[in-house]
All heavy atoms as atom14 arrays in JSON, in Angstrom:
{
  "sequence": "MRKSEKITDKVLKVVERIARNDVEKTILGSTAECSALFHQPKRPKKKEN",
  "atom14_mask": [
    [1, 1, 1, 1, 1, 1, 1, 1, 0, 0, 0, 0, 0, 0],
    [1, 1, 1, 1, 1, 1, 1, 1, 1, 1, 1, 0, 0, 0],
    [1, 1, 1, 1, 1, 1, 1, 1, 1, 0, 0, 0, 0, 0],
    [1, 1, 1, 1, 1, 1, 0, 0, 0, 0, 0, 0, 0, 0],
    [1, 1, 1, 1, 1, 1, 1, 1, 1, 0, 0, 0, 0, 0],
    [1, 1, 1, 1, 1, 1, 1, 1, 1, 0, 0, 0, 0, 0],
    [1, 1, 1, 1, 1, 1, 1, 1, 0, 0, 0, 0, 0, 0],
    [1, 1, 1, 1, 1, 1, 1, 0, 0, 0, 0, 0, 0, 0],
    [1, 1, 1, 1, 1, 1, 1, 1, 0, 0, 0, 0, 0, 0],
    [1, 1, 1, 1, 1, 1, 1, 1, 1, 0, 0, 0, 0, 0],
    [1, 1, 1, 1, 1, 1, 1, 0, 0, 0, 0, 0, 0, 0],
    [1, 1, 1, 1, 1, 1, 1, 1, 0, 0, 0, 0, 0, 0],
    [1, 1, 1, 1, 1, 1, 1, 1, 1, 0, 0, 0, 0, 0],
    [1, 1, 1, 1, 1, 1, 1, 0, 0, 0, 0, 0, 0, 0],
    [1, 1, 1, 1, 1, 1, 1, 0, 0, 0, 0, 0, 0, 0],
    [1, 1, 1, 1, 1, 1, 1, 1, 1, 0, 0, 0, 0, 0],
    [1, 1, 1, 1, 1, 1, 1, 1, 1, 1, 1, 0, 0, 0],
    [1, 1, 1, 1, 1, 1, 1, 1, 0, 0, 0, 0, 0, 0],
    [1, 1, 1, 1, 1, 0, 0, 0, 0, 0, 0, 0, 0, 0],
    [1, 1, 1, 1, 1, 1, 1, 1, 1, 1, 1, 0, 0, 0],
    [1, 1, 1, 1, 1, 1, 1, 1, 0, 0, 0, 0, 0, 0],
    [1, 1, 1, 1, 1, 1, 1, 1, 0, 0, 0, 0, 0, 0],
    [1, 1, 1, 1, 1, 1, 1, 0, 0, 0, 0, 0, 0, 0],
    [1, 1, 1, 1, 1, 1, 1, 1, 1, 0, 0, 0, 0, 0],
    [1, 1, 1, 1, 1, 1, 1, 1, 1, 0, 0, 0, 0, 0],
    [1, 1, 1, 1, 1, 1, 1, 0, 0, 0, 0, 0, 0, 0],
    [1, 1, 1, 1, 1, 1, 1, 1, 0, 0, 0, 0, 0, 0],
    [1, 1, 1, 1, 1, 1, 1, 1, 0, 0, 0, 0, 0, 0],
    [1, 1, 1, 1, 0, 0, 0, 0, 0, 0, 0, 0, 0, 0],
    [1, 1, 1, 1, 1, 1, 0, 0, 0, 0, 0, 0, 0, 0],
    [1, 1, 1, 1, 1, 1, 1, 0, 0, 0, 0, 0, 0, 0],
    [1, 1, 1, 1, 1, 0, 0, 0, 0, 0, 0, 0, 0, 0],
    [1, 1, 1, 1, 1, 1, 1, 1, 1, 0, 0, 0, 0, 0],
    [1, 1, 1, 1, 1, 1, 0, 0, 0, 0, 0, 0, 0, 0],
    [1, 1, 1, 1, 1, 1, 0, 0, 0, 0, 0, 0, 0, 0],
    [1, 1, 1, 1, 1, 0, 0, 0, 0, 0, 0, 0, 0, 0],
    [1, 1, 1, 1, 1, 1, 1, 1, 0, 0, 0, 0, 0, 0],
    [1, 1, 1, 1, 1, 1, 1, 1, 1, 1, 1, 0, 0, 0],
    [1, 1, 1, 1, 1, 1, 1, 1, 1, 1, 0, 0, 0, 0],
    [1, 1, 1, 1, 1, 1, 1, 1, 1, 0, 0, 0, 0, 0],
    [1, 1, 1, 1, 1, 1, 1, 0, 0, 0, 0, 0, 0, 0],
    [1, 1, 1, 1, 1, 1, 1, 1, 1, 0, 0, 0, 0, 0],
    [1, 1, 1, 1, 1, 1, 1, 1, 1, 1, 1, 0, 0, 0],
    [1, 1, 1, 1, 1, 1, 1, 0, 0, 0, 0, 0, 0, 0],
    [1, 1, 1, 1, 1, 1, 1, 1, 1, 0, 0, 0, 0, 0],
    [1, 1, 1, 1, 1, 1, 1, 1, 1, 0, 0, 0, 0, 0],
    [1, 1, 1, 1, 1, 1, 1, 1, 1, 0, 0, 0, 0, 0],
    [1, 1, 1, 1, 1, 1, 1, 1, 1, 0, 0, 0, 0, 0],
    [1, 1, 1, 1, 1, 1, 1, 1, 0, 0, 0, 0, 0, 0]
  ],
  "atom14_positions": [
    [[-3.75, -101.71, -87.73], [-4.62, -100.65, -87.14], [-4.35, -99.28, -87.72], [-3.19, -99.03, -88.08], [-4.37, -100.61, -85.63], [-5.36, -101.41, -84.85], [-5.4, -100.76, -83.2], [-4.88, -102.18, -82.24], [0.0, 0.0, 0.0], [0.0, 0.0, 0.0], [0.0, 0.0, 0.0], [0.0, 0.0, 0.0], [0.0, 0.0, 0.0], [0.0, 0.0, 0.0]],
    [[-5.28, -98.52, -87.78], [-5.04, -97.13, -88.28], [-4.58, -96.3, -87.08], [-4.62, -96.67, -85.96], [-6.38, -96.58, -88.82], [-6.89, -97.25, -90.02], [-8.12, -96.53, -90.44], [-8.86, -97.39, -91.41], [-10.1, -97.31, -91.62], [-10.88, -96.4, -90.98], [-10.7, -98.12, -92.47], [0.0, 0.0, 0.0], [0.0, 0.0, 0.0], [0.0, 0.0, 0.0]],
    [[-4.07, -95.13, -87.5], [-3.52, -94.31, -86.41], [-4.57, -93.76, -85.52], [-4.35, -93.74, -84.26], [-2.84, -93.09, -87.18], [-2.08, -92.2, -86.19], [-1.34, -91.1, -86.95], [-0.55, -90.23, -85.96], [0.19, -89.23, -86.7], [0.0, 0.0, 0.0], [0.0, 0.0, 0.0], [0.0, 0.0, 0.0], [0.0, 0.0, 0.0], [0.0, 0.0, 0.0]],
    [[-5.79, -93.52, -86.04], [-6.86, -93.04, -85.19], [-7.31, -94.16, -84.21], [-7.74, -93.84, -83.07], [-8.06, -92.5, -86.01], [-8.61, -93.55, -86.75], [0.0, 0.0, 0.0], [0.0, 0.0, 0.0], [0.0, 0.0, 0.0], [0.0, 0.0, 0.0], [0.0, 0.0, 0.0], [0.0, 0.0, 0.0], [0.0, 0.0, 0.0], [0.0, 0.0, 0.0]],
    [[-7.28, -95.38, -84.67], [-7.69, -96.45, -83.75], [-6.67, -96.61, -82.6], [-7.05, -96.91, -81.45], [-7.83, -97.74, -84.57], [-9.02, -97.8, -85.51], [-9.04, -99.04, -86.36], [-8.11, -99.87, -86.24], [-10.0, -99.19, -87.14], [0.0, 0.0, 0.0], [0.0, 0.0, 0.0], [0.0, 0.0, 0.0], [0.0, 0.0, 0.0], [0.0, 0.0, 0.0]],
    [[-5.36, -96.46, -82.9], [-4.35, -96.54, -81.87], [-4.54, -95.43, -80.83], [-4.44, -95.69, -79.65], [-2.98, -96.42, -82.5], [-2.53, -97.64, -83.31], [-1.18, -97.48, -83.88], [-0.72, -98.66, -84.69], [0.61, -98.49, -85.27], [0.0, 0.0, 0.0], [0.0, 0.0, 0.0], [0.0, 0.0, 0.0], [0.0, 0.0, 0.0], [0.0, 0.0, 0.0]],
    [[-4.77, -94.28, -81.37], [-5.0, -93.14, -80.4], [-6.23, -93.34, -79.58], [-6.24, -93.13, -78.34], [-5.15, -91.78, -81.21], [-3.73, -91.48, -81.84], [-5.57, -90.64, -80.3], [-3.82, -90.28, -82.79], [0.0, 0.0, 0.0], [0.0, 0.0, 0.0], [0.0, 0.0, 0.0], [0.0, 0.0, 0.0], [0.0, 0.0, 0.0], [0.0, 0.0, 0.0]],
    [[-7.28, -93.88, -80.17], [-8.53, -94.07, -79.44], [-8.3, -95.15, -78.34], [-8.76, -95.01, -77.22], [-9.64, -94.6, -80.4], [-9.81, -93.65, -81.42], [-10.97, -94.82, -79.68], [0.0, 0.0, 0.0], [0.0, 0.0, 0.0], [0.0, 0.0, 0.0], [0.0, 0.0, 0.0], [0.0, 0.0, 0.0], [0.0, 0.0, 0.0], [0.0, 0.0, 0.0]],
    [[-7.55, -96.21, -78.64], [-7.28, -97.25, -77.67], [-6.43, -96.67, -76.49], [-6.71, -96.97, -75.36], [-6.5, -98.37, -78.33], [-7.36, -99.24, -79.22], [-8.63, -99.17, -79.09], [-6.8, -99.95, -80.11], [0.0, 0.0, 0.0], [0.0, 0.0, 0.0], [0.0, 0.0, 0.0], [0.0, 0.0, 0.0], [0.0, 0.0, 0.0], [0.0, 0.0, 0.0]],
    [[-5.49, -95.84, -76.81], [-4.64, -95.22, -75.74], [-5.5, -94.32, -74.83], [-5.4, -94.33, -73.68], [-3.49, -94.43, -76.36], [-2.48, -95.32, -76.91], [-1.28, -94.5, -77.46], [-0.24, -95.38, -78.06], [0.93, -94.6, -78.56], [0.0, 0.0, 0.0], [0.0, 0.0, 0.0], [0.0, 0.0, 0.0], [0.0, 0.0, 0.0], [0.0, 0.0, 0.0]],
    [[-6.43, -93.55, -75.45], [-7.26, -92.6, -74.71], [-8.19, -93.43, -73.83], [-8.41, -93.09, -72.67], [-8.1, -91.76, -75.66], [-9.16, -90.96, -74.92], [-7.16, -90.74, -76.38], [0.0, 0.0, 0.0], [0.0, 0.0, 0.0], [0.0, 0.0, 0.0], [0.0, 0.0, 0.0], [0.0, 0.0, 0.0], [0.0, 0.0, 0.0], [0.0, 0.0, 0.0]],
    [[-8.75, -94.58, -74.32], [-9.63, -95.41, -73.53], [-8.92, -95.98, -72.35], [-9.43, -96.09, -71.21], [-10.24, -96.45, -74.36], [-11.35, -96.05, -75.3], [-11.74, -97.22, -76.19], [-12.52, -95.45, -74.57], [0.0, 0.0, 0.0], [0.0, 0.0, 0.0], [0.0, 0.0, 0.0], [0.0, 0.0, 0.0], [0.0, 0.0, 0.0], [0.0, 0.0, 0.0]],
    [[-7.64, -96.36, -72.52], [-6.84, -96.96, -71.43], [-6.61, -95.9, -70.39], [-6.68, -96.18, -69.15], [-5.5, -97.44, -71.94], [-5.68, -98.8, -72.7], [-4.35, -99.3, -73.19], [-4.52, -100.61, -73.97], [-3.24, -101.12, -74.44], [0.0, 0.0, 0.0], [0.0, 0.0, 0.0], [0.0, 0.0, 0.0], [0.0, 0.0, 0.0], [0.0, 0.0, 0.0]],
    [[-6.33, -94.65, -70.81], [-6.06, -93.56, -69.81], [-7.37, -93.26, -69.06], [-7.29, -93.1, -67.82], [-5.52, -92.33, -70.53], [-5.5, -91.11, -69.61], [-4.18, -92.58, -71.1], [0.0, 0.0, 0.0], [0.0, 0.0, 0.0], [0.0, 0.0, 0.0], [0.0, 0.0, 0.0], [0.0, 0.0, 0.0], [0.0, 0.0, 0.0], [0.0, 0.0, 0.0]],
    [[-8.46, -93.19, -69.74], [-9.69, -92.92, -69.05], [-10.05, -94.06, -68.07], [-10.54, -93.77, -66.99], [-10.85, -92.72, -70.09], [-12.23, -92.69, -69.46], [-10.62, -91.45, -70.9], [0.0, 0.0, 0.0], [0.0, 0.0, 0.0], [0.0, 0.0, 0.0], [0.0, 0.0, 0.0], [0.0, 0.0, 0.0], [0.0, 0.0, 0.0], [0.0, 0.0, 0.0]],
    [[-9.8, -95.26, -68.45], [-10.01, -96.39, -67.55], [-9.17, -96.31, -66.34], [-9.63, -96.48, -65.21], [-9.79, -97.75, -68.27], [-10.01, -98.89, -67.38], [-9.59, -100.23, -68.01], [-9.02, -100.17, -69.15], [-9.8, -101.27, -67.44], [0.0, 0.0, 0.0], [0.0, 0.0, 0.0], [0.0, 0.0, 0.0], [0.0, 0.0, 0.0], [0.0, 0.0, 0.0]],
    [[-7.91, -95.9, -66.49], [-7.02, -95.8, -65.32], [-7.48, -94.7, -64.39], [-7.48, -94.85, -63.17], [-5.58, -95.54, -65.8], [-4.63, -95.5, -64.72], [-3.17, -95.29, -65.22], [-2.79, -96.25, -66.18], [-1.96, -96.03, -67.21], [-1.49, -94.81, -67.42], [-1.65, -96.97, -68.02], [0.0, 0.0, 0.0], [0.0, 0.0, 0.0], [0.0, 0.0, 0.0]],
    [[-7.91, -93.56, -64.96], [-8.43, -92.44, -64.16], [-9.62, -92.84, -63.38], [-9.82, -92.6, -62.21], [-8.7, -91.22, -65.06], [-7.4, -90.66, -65.58], [-9.43, -90.16, -64.25], [-7.55, -89.58, -66.58], [0.0, 0.0, 0.0], [0.0, 0.0, 0.0], [0.0, 0.0, 0.0], [0.0, 0.0, 0.0], [0.0, 0.0, 0.0], [0.0, 0.0, 0.0]],
    [[-10.55, -93.63, -64.06], [-11.83, -94.02, -63.37], [-11.48, -95.02, -62.25], [-12.05, -94.93, -61.2], [-12.73, -94.65, -64.39], [0.0, 0.0, 0.0], [0.0, 0.0, 0.0], [0.0, 0.0, 0.0], [0.0, 0.0, 0.0], [0.0, 0.0, 0.0], [0.0, 0.0, 0.0], [0.0, 0.0, 0.0], [0.0, 0.0, 0.0], [0.0, 0.0, 0.0]],
    [[-10.56, -95.91, -62.51], [-10.21, -96.95, -61.48], [-9.59, -96.22, -60.24], [-9.9, -96.52, -59.11], [-9.23, -97.98, -61.96], [-9.87, -98.97, -62.9], [-8.81, -100.0, -63.36], [-9.39, -100.89, -64.34], [-10.03, -102.03, -64.06], [-10.12, -102.4, -62.77], [-10.5, -102.8, -65.02], [0.0, 0.0, 0.0], [0.0, 0.0, 0.0], [0.0, 0.0, 0.0]],
    [[-8.67, -95.24, -60.46], [-8.07, -94.48, -59.42], [-9.15, -93.75, -58.57], [-9.07, -93.65, -57.4], [-6.97, -93.53, -59.91], [-5.82, -94.29, -60.4], [-5.56, -95.45, -60.03], [-5.0, -93.6, -61.19], [0.0, 0.0, 0.0], [0.0, 0.0, 0.0], [0.0, 0.0, 0.0], [0.0, 0.0, 0.0], [0.0, 0.0, 0.0], [0.0, 0.0, 0.0]],
    [[-10.11, -93.11, -59.3], [-11.14, -92.38, -58.59], [-12.03, -93.26, -57.77], [-12.38, -92.94, -56.63], [-11.99, -91.67, -59.62], [-12.91, -90.64, -59.02], [-12.46, -90.02, -58.04], [-14.04, -90.45, -59.53], [0.0, 0.0, 0.0], [0.0, 0.0, 0.0], [0.0, 0.0, 0.0], [0.0, 0.0, 0.0], [0.0, 0.0, 0.0], [0.0, 0.0, 0.0]],
    [[-12.36, -94.45, -58.25], [-13.12, -95.44, -57.5], [-12.37, -95.92, -56.22], [-12.91, -96.02, -55.17], [-13.55, -96.62, -58.37], [-14.12, -97.73, -57.55], [-14.57, -96.14, -59.48], [0.0, 0.0, 0.0], [0.0, 0.0, 0.0], [0.0, 0.0, 0.0], [0.0, 0.0, 0.0], [0.0, 0.0, 0.0], [0.0, 0.0, 0.0], [0.0, 0.0, 0.0]],
    [[-11.06, -96.15, -56.45], [-10.29, -96.59, -55.27], [-10.22, -95.49, -54.22], [-10.3, -95.79, -53.0], [-8.85, -97.01, -55.71], [-8.8, -98.31, -56.48], [-7.42, -98.6, -56.97], [-6.45, -97.89, -56.62], [-7.3, -99.67, -57.65], [0.0, 0.0, 0.0], [0.0, 0.0, 0.0], [0.0, 0.0, 0.0], [0.0, 0.0, 0.0], [0.0, 0.0, 0.0]],
    [[-10.07, -94.23, -54.61], [-10.0, -93.14, -53.63], [-11.35, -93.05, -52.94], [-11.4, -92.75, -51.73], [-9.71, -91.85, -54.3], [-8.26, -91.75, -54.76], [-8.03, -90.39, -55.36], [-6.59, -90.24, -55.92], [-6.35, -88.99, -56.59], [0.0, 0.0, 0.0], [0.0, 0.0, 0.0], [0.0, 0.0, 0.0], [0.0, 0.0, 0.0], [0.0, 0.0, 0.0]],
    [[-12.47, -93.22, -53.63], [-13.75, -93.1, -53.04], [-14.01, -94.26, -52.02], [-14.52, -94.03, -50.96], [-14.89, -93.2, -54.1], [-14.61, -92.15, -55.0], [-16.22, -92.99, -53.5], [0.0, 0.0, 0.0], [0.0, 0.0, 0.0], [0.0, 0.0, 0.0], [0.0, 0.0, 0.0], [0.0, 0.0, 0.0], [0.0, 0.0, 0.0], [0.0, 0.0, 0.0]],
    [[-13.62, -95.46, -52.4], [-13.79, -96.6, -51.53], [-12.93, -96.56, -50.33], [-13.35, -96.74, -49.2], [-13.54, -97.91, -52.32], [-14.68, -98.1, -53.33], [-13.48, -99.13, -51.41], [-14.43, -99.28, -54.25], [0.0, 0.0, 0.0], [0.0, 0.0, 0.0], [0.0, 0.0, 0.0], [0.0, 0.0, 0.0], [0.0, 0.0, 0.0], [0.0, 0.0, 0.0]],
    [[-11.62, -96.28, -50.52], [-10.67, -96.25, -49.39], [-10.65, -94.95, -48.6], [-10.14, -94.88, -47.53], [-9.25, -96.52, -49.94], [-9.06, -97.88, -50.64], [-7.69, -97.94, -51.25], [-9.37, -99.04, -49.72], [0.0, 0.0, 0.0], [0.0, 0.0, 0.0], [0.0, 0.0, 0.0], [0.0, 0.0, 0.0], [0.0, 0.0, 0.0], [0.0, 0.0, 0.0]],
    [[-11.23, -93.93, -49.15], [-11.19, -92.64, -48.51], [-9.97, -91.96, -48.95], [-8.9, -92.53, -49.19], [0.0, 0.0, 0.0], [0.0, 0.0, 0.0], [0.0, 0.0, 0.0], [0.0, 0.0, 0.0], [0.0, 0.0, 0.0], [0.0, 0.0, 0.0], [0.0, 0.0, 0.0], [0.0, 0.0, 0.0], [0.0, 0.0, 0.0], [0.0, 0.0, 0.0]],
    [[-10.07, -90.63, -49.03], [-8.87, -89.91, -49.51], [-8.25, -89.09, -48.36], [-7.91, -87.91, -48.49], [-9.3, -88.93, -50.63], [-10.29, -88.05, -50.13], [0.0, 0.0, 0.0], [0.0, 0.0, 0.0], [0.0, 0.0, 0.0], [0.0, 0.0, 0.0], [0.0, 0.0, 0.0], [0.0, 0.0, 0.0], [0.0, 0.0, 0.0], [0.0, 0.0, 0.0]],
    [[-8.06, -89.74, -47.19], [-7.49, -89.04, -46.08], [-6.0, -88.84, -46.26], [-5.42, -87.95, -45.64], [-7.73, -89.84, -44.76], [-7.17, -91.15, -44.93], [-9.18, -89.92, -44.42], [0.0, 0.0, 0.0], [0.0, 0.0, 0.0], [0.0, 0.0, 0.0], [0.0, 0.0, 0.0], [0.0, 0.0, 0.0], [0.0, 0.0, 0.0], [0.0, 0.0, 0.0]],
    [[-5.32, -89.59, -47.06], [-3.9, -89.46, -47.23], [-3.53, -88.15, -47.99], [-2.55, -87.56, -47.76], [-3.34, -90.62, -48.03], [0.0, 0.0, 0.0], [0.0, 0.0, 0.0], [0.0, 0.0, 0.0], [0.0, 0.0, 0.0], [0.0, 0.0, 0.0], [0.0, 0.0, 0.0], [0.0, 0.0, 0.0], [0.0, 0.0, 0.0], [0.0, 0.0, 0.0]],
    [[-4.5, -87.7, -48.82], [-4.19, -86.49, -49.56], [-4.26, -85.2, -48.72], [-3.47, -84.32, -48.88], [-5.13, -86.36, -50.73], [-4.93, -87.38, -51.81], [-5.95, -87.21, -52.92], [-6.71, -86.26, -52.9], [-5.84, -88.03, -53.87], [0.0, 0.0, 0.0], [0.0, 0.0, 0.0], [0.0, 0.0, 0.0], [0.0, 0.0, 0.0], [0.0, 0.0, 0.0]],
    [[-5.19, -85.23, -47.8], [-5.43, -83.97, -47.0], [-4.99, -84.16, -45.6], [-5.39, -83.28, -44.74], [-6.87, -83.56, -47.15], [-8.04, -84.71, -46.46], [0.0, 0.0, 0.0], [0.0, 0.0, 0.0], [0.0, 0.0, 0.0], [0.0, 0.0, 0.0], [0.0, 0.0, 0.0], [0.0, 0.0, 0.0], [0.0, 0.0, 0.0], [0.0, 0.0, 0.0]],
    [[-4.21, -85.11, -45.25], [-3.81, -85.34, -43.85], [-2.86, -84.19, -43.43], [-2.78, -83.85, -42.24], [-3.15, -86.66, -43.64], [-1.99, -86.75, -44.43], [0.0, 0.0, 0.0], [0.0, 0.0, 0.0], [0.0, 0.0, 0.0], [0.0, 0.0, 0.0], [0.0, 0.0, 0.0], [0.0, 0.0, 0.0], [0.0, 0.0, 0.0], [0.0, 0.0, 0.0]],
    [[-2.17, -83.54, -44.38], [-1.24, -82.46, -43.99], [-2.02, -81.2, -43.56], [-1.49, -80.36, -42.84], [-0.39, -82.1, -45.2], [0.0, 0.0, 0.0], [0.0, 0.0, 0.0], [0.0, 0.0, 0.0], [0.0, 0.0, 0.0], [0.0, 0.0, 0.0], [0.0, 0.0, 0.0], [0.0, 0.0, 0.0], [0.0, 0.0, 0.0], [0.0, 0.0, 0.0]],
    [[-3.3, -81.15, -43.91], [-4.07, -79.98, -43.52], [-4.42, -80.05, -42.03], [-4.67, -79.04, -41.46], [-5.42, -79.89, -44.33], [-5.23, -79.63, -45.83], [-6.6, -79.7, -46.5], [-4.59, -78.28, -46.02], [0.0, 0.0, 0.0], [0.0, 0.0, 0.0], [0.0, 0.0, 0.0], [0.0, 0.0, 0.0], [0.0, 0.0, 0.0], [0.0, 0.0, 0.0]],
    [[-4.48, -81.21, -41.45], [-4.79, -81.36, -40.04], [-3.6, -80.96, -39.15], [-3.82, -80.46, -38.06], [-5.24, -82.76, -39.7], [-6.49, -83.16, -40.46], [-6.53, -84.21, -41.33], [-7.63, -82.47, -40.18], [-7.74, -84.55, -41.96], [-8.84, -82.84, -40.81], [-8.85, -83.88, -41.71], [0.0, 0.0, 0.0], [0.0, 0.0, 0.0], [0.0, 0.0, 0.0]],
    [[-2.38, -81.16, -39.6], [-1.26, -80.83, -38.79], [-0.67, -79.49, -39.33], [-0.06, -79.45, -40.3], [-0.17, -81.92, -38.96], [1.04, -81.55, -38.22], [1.22, -81.46, -36.87], [2.34, -81.2, -38.67], [2.42, -81.13, -36.52], [3.13, -80.92, -37.6], [0.0, 0.0, 0.0], [0.0, 0.0, 0.0], [0.0, 0.0, 0.0], [0.0, 0.0, 0.0]],
    [[-1.02, -78.44, -38.6], [-0.51, -77.14, -38.91], [0.29, -76.65, -37.72], [-0.3, -76.25, -36.7], [-1.65, -76.17, -39.24], [-2.42, -76.51, -40.47], [-1.57, -76.28, -41.67], [-0.81, -75.31, -41.76], [-1.7, -77.16, -42.68], [0.0, 0.0, 0.0], [0.0, 0.0, 0.0], [0.0, 0.0, 0.0], [0.0, 0.0, 0.0], [0.0, 0.0, 0.0]],
    [[1.6, -76.71, -37.77], [2.41, -76.21, -36.64], [2.25, -74.7, -36.36], [2.0, -73.94, -37.31], [3.81, -76.59, -37.02], [3.83, -76.73, -38.44], [2.46, -77.13, -38.89], [0.0, 0.0, 0.0], [0.0, 0.0, 0.0], [0.0, 0.0, 0.0], [0.0, 0.0, 0.0], [0.0, 0.0, 0.0], [0.0, 0.0, 0.0], [0.0, 0.0, 0.0]],
    [[2.39, -74.38, -35.14], [2.24, -72.96, -34.8], [3.52, -72.17, -35.25], [4.57, -72.71, -35.14], [2.07, -72.77, -33.28], [0.76, -73.3, -32.79], [0.62, -73.03, -31.33], [-0.7, -73.55, -30.81], [-0.88, -73.32, -29.4], [0.0, 0.0, 0.0], [0.0, 0.0, 0.0], [0.0, 0.0, 0.0], [0.0, 0.0, 0.0], [0.0, 0.0, 0.0]],
    [[3.33, -70.99, -35.74], [4.45, -70.2, -36.11], [5.12, -69.57, -34.88], [4.37, -69.21, -33.94], [3.96, -69.08, -37.06], [3.51, -69.65, -38.42], [3.16, -68.52, -39.3], [2.72, -69.05, -40.6], [2.25, -68.36, -41.54], [2.09, -67.05, -41.43], [1.85, -68.94, -42.7], [0.0, 0.0, 0.0], [0.0, 0.0, 0.0], [0.0, 0.0, 0.0]],
    [[6.38, -69.37, -34.92], [7.02, -68.75, -33.75], [6.62, -67.36, -33.62], [6.35, -66.66, -34.61], [8.51, -68.92, -34.11], [8.65, -69.21, -35.5], [7.33, -69.76, -35.91], [0.0, 0.0, 0.0], [0.0, 0.0, 0.0], [0.0, 0.0, 0.0], [0.0, 0.0, 0.0], [0.0, 0.0, 0.0], [0.0, 0.0, 0.0], [0.0, 0.0, 0.0]],
    [[6.49, -66.9, -32.37], [6.1, -65.49, -32.11], [7.35, -64.57, -32.5], [8.45, -64.93, -32.28], [5.79, -65.35, -30.64], [4.55, -66.09, -30.21], [4.24, -65.9, -28.78], [3.05, -66.68, -28.34], [2.78, -66.53, -26.89], [0.0, 0.0, 0.0], [0.0, 0.0, 0.0], [0.0, 0.0, 0.0], [0.0, 0.0, 0.0], [0.0, 0.0, 0.0]],
    [[6.96, -63.44, -32.94], [8.0, -62.41, -33.3], [8.55, -61.83, -32.04], [7.77, -61.4, -31.14], [7.5, -61.33, -34.18], [7.09, -61.87, -35.57], [6.56, -60.77, -36.47], [6.23, -61.23, -37.83], [5.76, -60.13, -38.71], [0.0, 0.0, 0.0], [0.0, 0.0, 0.0], [0.0, 0.0, 0.0], [0.0, 0.0, 0.0], [0.0, 0.0, 0.0]],
    [[9.86, -61.74, -31.94], [10.46, -61.16, -30.75], [10.6, -59.64, -30.98], [11.03, -59.18, -32.08], [11.82, -61.74, -30.53], [11.82, -63.18, -30.23], [13.19, -63.74, -29.95], [13.12, -65.18, -29.63], [14.55, -65.74, -29.51], [0.0, 0.0, 0.0], [0.0, 0.0, 0.0], [0.0, 0.0, 0.0], [0.0, 0.0, 0.0], [0.0, 0.0, 0.0]],
    [[10.25, -58.89, -29.92], [10.29, -57.44, -30.01], [11.68, -57.06, -29.31], [12.02, -57.53, -28.27], [9.21, -56.75, -29.37], [7.89, -56.97, -30.06], [6.71, -56.27, -29.3], [7.03, -55.26, -28.63], [5.61, -56.71, -29.54], [0.0, 0.0, 0.0], [0.0, 0.0, 0.0], [0.0, 0.0, 0.0], [0.0, 0.0, 0.0], [0.0, 0.0, 0.0]],
    [[12.42, -56.14, -30.0], [13.65, -55.75, -29.39], [13.53, -54.71, -28.36], [12.88, -53.78, -28.28], [14.62, -55.18, -30.49], [15.08, -56.38, -31.36], [15.14, -57.52, -30.89], [15.37, -56.08, -32.61], [0.0, 0.0, 0.0], [0.0, 0.0, 0.0], [0.0, 0.0, 0.0], [0.0, 0.0, 0.0], [0.0, 0.0, 0.0], [0.0, 0.0, 0.0]]
  ]
}
């Protein structure tokens, strides 16, 4: 194989992996990524001296 063919094959594999991950996130829902946004603890009140 030529060097350009090797690079092309690697790029195609990476693009395929990205596409598969995107489809899995769409099907399963991406609640795991933003679940931290729902839990926002209250900050402690400042004490006045």
